[in-house]
C-alpha positions, 0 to 999 in steps of 0.5 A: 486503470489505477486510482490517483489520490486525486480521483480518490478525493473526488469520490470521497467528496462525491459520497460525503457532501457535507464535508469540505475538500480540504478536510477529506484531503487532511483526513486522507493525508493523515491516514497514508502518512500513518500507514508510512510511518507504521511500516517504516518502524517495521510494524504491521497494518491491519485493515479489516476486510481489506488486507495486511501490509507488512515489511520483509527484510531483504539480505544484501545479495551480490546480483548479476546485471542482465545486460552486461553479465557484470557482478552487482553488489545489491544492499540490504532493504526492506520490502513491503508485502500485502496479504488480501482479506478473504472478503476482498478475495471474494469481492475481486472474484465475484464469489457469494459470500 
């Protein structure tokens, strides 16, 4: 099951009832927008205890359409790379610290 922003906001409002929902929504949007802007600039994001987001650069190449076998030019692009923190890995795998 995936978590969507609306469920995240519900959980935040449940955990922090003294904050207004619109303020929590603004706060969440600011954080997500800053993450997007930082990745767009090609910089690295480190969230301690969670993980690191960074961008990788894929060169342009000639690939093949698997259905038709036709050669297709794939342009260069940026991809997002995520490396999980050790704390997160232990928590996911139920290991004791």
